[in-house]
C-alpha positions, 0 to 999 in steps of 0.5 A: 869528742874533742875532750876525749881526744885531748885527754888521750893525747895528754895521757899518751904524752905523759906515758912517753915522758914517763918512759923517757925518764925511766930510760935514763938515770944520771946517778948510775951514769955518773957512777959508771963513768967515775969507774971508767965503765963502758955501758949501753942503756937497753930498751928497758932503761937498764945499763948493760956492761959487758965484762971480758975475761981474757985469760978464760976467753969469756964474756959475761953481761951485767946490768944495773937496773935503770929504776929503783924500787922503794922498800921500807923507805929505802930506794933499792937498785938491782945488779944482775947477770944472766947465768943460764936458760931454764930449759936449755940448761935443764934447771929442774926441781933438783937444780932449783933446790940447789940453787936455793941452797947456794943462795943461802950460802951467798953473802950478797945476792941470790939466784932468781928466775925471770921467764926462762932466764937464770939470774944472779941478783944483787939488790943494794941501797941506791945510794952506794958509791961508784966503787961499791956499785962496781964491786957489786957488779964484779960479784954478780958477773963472776958468780953468774959466769961460774954458774954458766960454766957449771950448767953449760960447760964451755958455752958462753952465751950470756 
């Protein structure tokens, strides 16, 4: 019984430490800081940046994933920005097909759905420098905000 409790305690501590390691990535923070970008780290460990389009009186959220994934020996990091809600914005089969066609025309990034949220997602090698990361964020924010306007009119919920 004592061994089982000790093993459970070790596993719980390991899980906490793994979560803490996932919540922060010094390389992302350094790149965002180098570009003077203000950010928050959310509960998932993603870096949240609020873009402000003063002329249009709009804002747009952009996230940089706090974790990377390996694909073919490359470390890939996602930059993503929400553009709509599937139910509220009536994203049905026809609109989904249009989004797929629009993804084909994009030079960088594509449309994805996570739960009820439509996201514009750009996947980049994690070794991009600070300027390239910011440019990627700019593209994601502008693309998602334009699609939000198209889908919901003047709503600025995302």
